[in-house]
Backbone bond lengths (Angstrom), bond angles and torsions (degrees), N, CA, C in turn:
res aa  C-N    CA-C-N  psi(-1)  N-CA   C-N-CA  omega(-1)  CA-C   N-CA-C  phi
1 M - - - 1.478 - - 1.492 112.48 -
2 G 1.352 118.03 -35.12 1.459 119.36 -178.64 1.525 112.38 -81.77
3 W 1.295 113.60 170.74 1.454 120.79 178.28 1.553 110.03 -90.13
4 K 1.282 116.57 142.83 1.467 121.81 177.30 1.547 108.21 -90.37
5 I 1.316 117.68 124.89 1.441 119.57 -179.24 1.542 106.19 -83.33
6 L 1.285 115.13 118.06 1.489 121.94 178.45 1.525 112.73 -84.41
7 E 1.343 114.68 -37.56 1.404 124.21 -177.08 1.512 109.29 -153.21
8 S 1.359 117.98 142.37 1.425 120.36 174.07 1.553 107.38 -136.83
9 T 1.357 112.27 134.08 1.472 119.91 -173.69 1.524 108.75 -126.92
10 E 1.317 116.14 120.48 1.474 118.56 172.70 1.489 112.03 -70.36
11 L 1.328 118.26 123.62 1.470 122.01 -178.88 1.519 110.89 -97.03
12 F 1.318 116.75 -31.83 1.467 121.90 -174.39 1.495 111.79 -160.31
13 R 1.327 119.80 142.27 1.447 123.26 173.66 1.509 107.59 -143.13
14 S 1.348 114.44 137.68 1.470 120.31 176.26 1.511 106.66 -157.27
15 G 1.312 115.61 119.56 1.481 118.33 -178.80 1.478 113.58 58.34
16 L 1.351 118.87 -125.49 1.435 123.32 -178.82 1.544 113.70 -91.22
17 F 1.357 116.95 10.01 1.429 122.16 -171.84 1.550 109.19 -115.70
18 Q 1.322 115.55 138.69 1.467 122.44 176.77 1.523 109.77 -139.75
19 L 1.314 115.91 138.69 1.488 122.22 173.08 1.502 106.28 -115.71
20 R 1.334 113.95 131.14 1.503 118.28 179.29 1.499 108.44 -134.78
21 S 1.301 117.99 161.67 1.449 126.28 176.55 1.520 105.29 -121.51
22 D 1.369 114.66 124.13 1.471 119.24 178.09 1.543 109.67 -108.93
23 R 1.311 112.21 141.20 1.581 118.74 171.80 1.462 100.81 -101.84
24 C 1.344 117.64 124.70 1.515 120.43 -173.52 1.490 110.93 -129.82
25 Q 1.339 112.42 151.81 1.494 119.62 171.88 1.468 107.91 -106.38
26 L 1.330 118.76 124.72 1.453 124.16 178.36 1.499 108.94 -79.48
27 P 1.327 119.08 161.09 1.460 121.30 -176.42 1.534 116.66 -56.41
28 D 1.368 116.73 -27.24 1.471 121.12 -179.89 1.529 110.19 -88.85
29 G 1.355 119.89 4.88 1.423 122.25 176.14 1.493 115.56 99.68
30 R 1.336 118.79 -16.46 1.493 120.47 179.41 1.515 108.61 -63.32
31 I 1.358 116.82 151.61 1.439 124.32 179.46 1.533 110.54 -107.65
32 M 1.320 116.48 124.30 1.438 121.68 174.94 1.579 103.19 -93.61
33 P 1.336 115.79 110.40 1.496 118.36 -175.28 1.455 116.42 -64.92
34 K 1.343 118.08 -38.18 1.474 123.91 -179.13 1.489 110.47 -144.33
35 Y 1.323 118.23 117.17 1.388 123.81 171.83 1.521 106.97 -125.33
36 Y 1.344 115.20 118.87 1.456 119.69 -174.68 1.555 111.39 -89.33
37 V 1.307 113.37 134.42 1.458 121.41 -179.95 1.524 111.07 -127.10
38 L 1.314 114.93 131.69 1.487 121.94 174.34 1.540 106.36 -94.96
39 S 1.273 117.46 121.73 1.480 118.83 -179.79 1.546 107.58 -107.57
40 F 1.330 111.39 129.82 1.508 120.20 175.15 1.532 107.22 -134.28
41 P 1.368 116.71 157.20 1.465 115.12 166.10 1.502 109.99 -63.26
42 D 1.330 117.24 162.92 1.430 120.00 173.53 1.541 110.07 -61.86
43 W 1.291 113.40 154.09 1.525 122.67 178.44 1.489 108.97 -107.39
44 V 1.310 114.34 157.33 1.492 120.91 173.79 1.543 108.50 -133.19
45 N 1.357 112.29 151.16 1.493 116.11 165.16 1.513 105.32 -143.00
46 I 1.314 113.79 160.38 1.470 123.12 -174.01 1.486 108.78 -149.99
47 L 1.351 113.88 128.92 1.445 117.03 178.35 1.545 110.27 -102.14
48 P 1.380 117.94 109.89 1.493 119.84 174.98 1.481 110.77 -69.95
49 V 1.324 114.56 127.39 1.472 123.22 174.52 1.527 107.73 -109.92
50 L 1.313 116.11 121.76 1.470 121.11 -178.82 1.555 110.72 -79.11
51 P 1.308 117.17 162.52 1.455 120.94 -177.12 1.548 110.81 -55.50
52 N 1.361 119.30 -31.85 1.467 122.08 -177.30 1.507 110.62 -83.75
53 G 1.304 121.13 -1.28 1.467 125.05 -177.96 1.495 116.11 96.75
54 D 1.346 117.82 -11.25 1.488 117.62 177.54 1.512 107.01 -67.83
55 V 1.354 114.70 161.42 1.454 122.68 -179.53 1.519 107.22 -120.98
56 L 1.371 113.14 159.00 1.488 120.57 175.68 1.492 109.36 -114.69
57 L 1.340 114.92 123.61 1.466 123.22 172.02 1.483 108.59 -114.09
58 V 1.305 118.25 -179.92 1.451 121.58 171.66 1.506 110.20 -128.61
59 Q 1.284 118.61 145.40 1.496 124.00 174.57 1.603 101.45 -100.24
60 Q 1.294 114.84 118.32 1.482 121.82 -175.73 1.464 113.93 -126.28
61 Y 1.275 119.23 129.60 1.455 121.54 172.21 1.538 109.19 -74.73
62 R 1.275 116.85 134.92 1.473 125.38 179.22 1.524 107.08 -121.26
63 H 1.306 117.60 111.15 1.479 122.75 -170.83 1.577 111.18 -61.58
64 A 1.346 115.63 -39.32 1.498 117.89 -174.81 1.535 110.70 -59.25
65 S 1.380 114.26 -40.04 1.513 117.84 179.75 1.483 111.47 -86.57
66 G 1.334 114.84 -19.01 1.502 117.11 -175.57 1.513 113.79 73.10
67 L 1.322 115.67 16.71 1.493 121.41 -175.88 1.524 113.29 -130.73
68 E 1.284 113.75 160.36 1.446 120.54 172.49 1.533 107.67 -89.39
69 H 1.308 116.73 132.85 1.490 121.95 -178.63 1.511 110.77 -117.52
70 L 1.311 115.67 146.79 1.447 123.04 174.01 1.529 107.11 -92.51
71 E 1.353 115.01 120.72 1.451 119.79 -171.67 1.507 113.41 -138.64
72 V 1.363 115.91 165.68 1.399 123.41 172.52 1.546 105.18 -81.67
73 P 1.321 120.22 136.99 1.429 119.58 175.47 1.538 114.77 -54.93
74 G 1.318 115.68 141.04 1.438 117.83 -179.55 1.510 114.53 171.86
75 G 1.341 114.41 -169.85 1.461 117.78 -179.07 1.524 111.65 168.74
76 S 1.308 116.98 -160.01 1.445 121.88 -177.62 1.496 110.85 -87.09
77 M 1.329 116.27 148.66 1.456 122.98 168.75 1.547 104.94 -73.34
78 D 1.340 115.36 152.64 1.454 119.44 178.87 1.540 109.72 -100.14
79 P 1.318 117.75 103.23 1.445 118.52 -176.62 1.508 116.37 -63.98
80 Q 1.320 116.31 -21.13 1.486 121.17 178.21 1.499 112.36 -73.59
81 N 1.354 115.10 -28.31 1.455 119.76 179.57 1.527 112.09 -89.80
82 N 1.300 119.48 -8.54 1.492 120.74 -179.27 1.462 111.85 54.94
83 E 1.366 118.18 38.91 1.449 121.09 -178.30 1.486 114.26 -83.56
84 S 1.297 119.16 148.77 1.432 122.60 179.98 1.599 106.38 -75.48
85 P 1.346 117.01 160.51 1.466 117.38 176.69 1.560 112.48 -59.51
86 E 1.299 119.79 -38.23 1.461 119.40 178.12 1.543 112.94 -64.46
87 I 1.291 119.04 -37.94 1.454 122.58 176.00 1.531 109.07 -65.86
88 A 1.298 117.16 -44.66 1.436 120.87 178.43 1.531 112.10 -61.72
89 A 1.321 117.73 -43.78 1.466 123.84 178.40 1.529 110.04 -58.30
90 R 1.353 116.44 -48.15 1.473 120.67 179.23 1.523 110.26 -61.87
91 R 1.386 115.88 -44.13 1.440 118.07 177.26 1.485 113.47 -57.06
92 E 1.337 118.27 -47.10 1.445 122.85 -179.55 1.534 111.74 -62.40
93 M 1.370 115.97 -41.28 1.490 121.79 178.08 1.553 108.63 -60.31
94 L 1.290 117.56 -49.99 1.451 120.50 178.11 1.552 113.56 -59.38
95 E 1.317 116.56 -44.12 1.437 120.48 -178.10 1.548 110.96 -65.51
96 E 1.354 116.03 -43.16 1.499 118.36 -171.45 1.502 113.43 -90.97
97 T 1.304 119.70 -23.40 1.460 119.94 -177.47 1.553 112.39 -120.94
98 G 1.311 119.64 -24.59 1.444 122.68 -173.70 1.556 112.18 86.83
99 Y 1.345 114.45 -2.58 1.465 120.08 -174.42 1.551 109.98 -94.74
100 D 1.334 115.19 152.30 1.454 122.60 176.27 1.547 107.03 -135.83
101 S 1.320 117.65 176.67 1.400 122.41 -178.46 1.529 108.49 -160.87
102 N 1.348 113.66 150.89 1.501 121.05 174.95 1.495 110.04 -101.83
103 N 1.309 117.59 4.85 1.445 120.99 -173.51 1.563 110.20 -137.65
104 I 1.319 115.05 77.76 1.527 123.21 -174.83 1.493 105.28 -104.52
105 V 1.364 115.91 128.54 1.483 122.51 179.83 1.548 108.95 -122.64
106 K 1.298 116.67 133.74 1.432 120.65 174.95 1.565 107.68 -83.79
107 V 1.350 113.69 127.71 1.491 117.19 -179.09 1.529 114.27 -110.53
108 G 1.337 118.21 -4.05 1.382 120.19 175.24 1.487 114.51 158.31
109 S 1.357 114.46 177.95 1.456 120.84 174.64 1.563 104.16 -142.76
110 H 1.310 113.71 152.81 1.475 119.37 169.75 1.502 109.42 -150.44
111 Y 1.362 111.79 166.49 1.501 118.08 -179.79 1.525 108.59 -98.20
112 P 1.333 118.29 118.77 1.476 122.34 -175.09 1.527 111.29 -58.16
113 N 1.374 119.41 -44.45 1.445 121.22 -179.92 1.547 108.36 -154.73
114 P 1.338 116.95 78.79 1.503 119.60 -174.23 1.518 115.39 -65.04
115 A 1.314 119.04 -11.36 1.444 122.07 179.22 1.557 107.51 -74.38
116 L 1.325 119.88 -30.09 1.441 123.17 -174.14 1.500 113.29 -124.81
117 Q 1.298 119.31 -28.88 1.472 122.95 -172.91 1.543 110.04 -111.40
118 N 1.330 113.75 155.03 1.485 117.76 -178.42 1.548 111.45 -106.86
119 N 1.284 118.93 0.55 1.473 120.00 -172.15 1.521 113.29 -96.05
120 Q 1.307 115.75 166.76 1.486 124.37 179.40 1.554 108.02 -116.67
121 M 1.371 113.94 157.57 1.434 122.05 170.13 1.530 105.29 -109.49
122 H 1.307 117.99 124.38 1.443 123.52 177.37 1.542 107.77 -105.23
123 T 1.332 113.47 127.42 1.528 120.58 -170.36 1.524 110.32 -113.76
124 Y 1.353 113.68 131.68 1.487 122.47 -179.55 1.492 109.47 -128.23
125 I 1.338 113.82 159.47 1.483 122.45 168.44 1.510 105.21 -123.66
126 A 1.356 113.76 134.82 1.501 122.42 177.38 1.503 106.63 -106.21
127 F 1.309 119.08 103.30 1.427 122.10 179.68 1.538 110.65 -81.66
128 D 1.315 117.16 151.16 1.438 124.52 176.30 1.542 109.89 54.67
129 A 1.300 116.13 44.03 1.478 123.33 -179.93 1.527 109.19 -66.45
130 F 1.313 113.46 140.07 1.449 121.89 -175.95 1.537 109.55 -131.63
131 L 1.346 118.58 145.15 1.465 122.82 177.78 1.557 107.20 -66.27
132 S 1.306 113.77 127.73 1.476 119.00 -173.55 1.511 111.73 -122.39
133 Q 1.305 116.00 -30.04 1.506 118.80 -173.85 1.529 108.89 -161.86
134 Q 1.319 117.76 173.33 1.467 122.72 170.34 1.485 110.65 -72.65
135 T 1.302 116.49 150.12 1.496 121.87 176.12 1.570 106.87 -59.28
136 Q 1.287 111.77 149.70 1.518 119.08 178.62 1.544 107.62 -135.94
137 F 1.295 116.81 74.12 1.463 119.75 -178.16 1.456 113.57 -63.22
138 D 1.321 118.19 151.26 1.471 122.33 170.07 1.520 106.12 -61.79
139 E 1.297 114.63 162.92 1.426 121.08 -173.84 1.558 115.54 -52.07
140 F 1.336 118.04 -40.10 1.430 120.68 -178.12 1.515 115.01 -114.59
141 E 1.327 117.43 19.03 1.464 119.59 173.99 1.550 108.04 -73.39
142 D 1.296 111.38 146.15 1.481 118.79 179.65 1.491 106.09 -136.11
143 L 1.347 116.04 89.67 1.495 118.19 -174.08 1.534 110.40 -147.93
144 K 1.323 113.22 164.89 1.441 120.01 178.83 1.513 108.29 -137.98
145 P 1.351 120.51 133.26 1.456 120.32 174.49 1.527 111.60 -63.90
146 Y 1.365 115.50 147.41 1.435 121.24 -176.37 1.527 107.91 -138.54
147 R 1.299 116.11 118.97 1.476 123.55 -175.39 1.548 109.34 -103.22
148 C 1.343 115.78 133.72 1.473 119.99 177.80 1.493 110.66 -157.21
149 S 1.346 116.58 165.92 1.480 119.33 177.61 1.551 109.03 -79.75
150 L 1.283 113.47 166.10 1.509 117.92 177.53 1.518 109.48 -62.27
151 E 1.375 116.73 -37.69 1.473 117.94 178.21 1.523 111.06 -64.50
152 Q 1.409 118.08 -38.86 1.416 119.59 178.92 1.585 108.48 -66.60
153 L 1.307 114.65 -38.98 1.513 114.84 179.87 1.533 110.73 -62.45
154 K 1.300 117.89 -40.09 1.468 119.53 177.02 1.562 112.24 -63.01
155 K 1.304 115.29 -38.08 1.507 119.68 177.61 1.554 109.92 -67.71
156 H 1.300 119.10 -39.88 1.468 122.30 176.30 1.546 109.63 -59.01
157 L 1.334 115.81 -41.33 1.485 121.62 177.79 1.524 110.91 -65.21
158 Q 1.365 114.59 -48.86 1.464 118.57 -178.61 1.525 115.30 -67.61
159 N 1.350 115.19 -30.16 1.474 119.22 -179.37 1.521 114.76 -85.20
160 G 1.335 115.36 -0.99 1.449 120.54 -175.70 1.491 116.81 78.82
161 D 1.311 118.26 10.25 1.472 122.42 176.61 1.533 108.31 -68.76
162 I 1.327 119.69 -26.04 1.445 122.41 170.40 1.532 107.04 -103.96
163 N 1.335 113.26 109.35 1.469 115.85 -173.49 1.558 111.42 -129.90
164 H 1.339 111.96 23.01 1.485 118.95 176.35 1.559 103.27 -96.16
165 S 1.365 118.16 119.37 1.449 120.84 -168.66 1.526 112.81 -64.82
166 I 1.310 116.18 -31.36 1.481 119.41 178.11 1.518 109.00 -65.10
167 M 1.313 116.62 -41.77 1.452 121.85 178.83 1.564 112.46 -65.70
168 M 1.316 112.66 -37.33 1.474 118.98 179.24 1.557 108.39 -64.94
169 A 1.306 115.54 -43.20 1.495 117.95 177.75 1.532 110.19 -65.46
170 T 1.277 116.31 -42.61 1.484 119.45 177.43 1.497 113.85 -57.55
171 L 1.353 113.56 -45.56 1.482 120.34 -176.70 1.536 111.12 -71.45
172 A 1.367 116.50 -25.09 1.449 120.56 174.29 1.547 112.15 -66.42
173 T 1.277 115.25 -21.54 1.506 122.99 173.45 1.508 112.34 -89.73
174 I 1.301 114.61 -45.20 1.523 120.64 -174.32 1.510 112.48 -68.82
175 I 1.361 116.97 -48.98 1.482 118.77 -172.29 1.547 111.33 -62.49
176 P 1.305 121.16 -47.94 1.477 117.61 177.44 1.530 113.71 -61.47
177 Y 1.326 116.04 -31.91 1.448 119.41 178.51 1.587 109.65 -66.39
178 L 1.304 114.37 -49.21 1.490 118.17 176.66 1.513 113.93 -59.44
179 E 1.346 116.37 -39.97 1.465 119.70 -178.64 1.520 109.10 -69.25
180 S 1.294 118.61 -30.00 1.488 119.98 -179.57 1.541 110.99 -73.60
181 K 1.331 118.53 -16.97 1.476 123.42 -178.24 1.555 110.40 -92.19
182 K 1.311 117.14 -5.31 1.490 118.66 -178.33 1.493 110.88 -71.66
């Protein structure tokens, strides 16, 4: 069913990002001369849920859209540290919110854009999250923690306040899981 890679050429690499061109043979024998793939490390996100049921999101400016987006805390896994998705999710939660948890549950994974990208997004929920430290943003992160109830979160999603498609996919996994635990 899959395509056989006959040749792969790296076209560009910078930091955690790589662009390559693959020459592929399809199952019926046809040859795809150039198929472009963006390679990234896997991504993680994690929704901190406080003991009273409130959740923590982040408001983050995204330069490509020129807008501030309401998002679940998260980021890239660090391939140099060989960290697991859960460790990366906890690290991102601590850095972006200052919160930690002793009860982290994986609720799913999805591919952000499988037509062009090779990475996955791993999604976690951190139950009974507690303030553990000061936030420690990456050098160029521009974000603010945002606390709301689960009902407010659902309204933000329904009203279009959350318009980042990866966050929408993530919340489509998280919200039913949380509602099943009520």
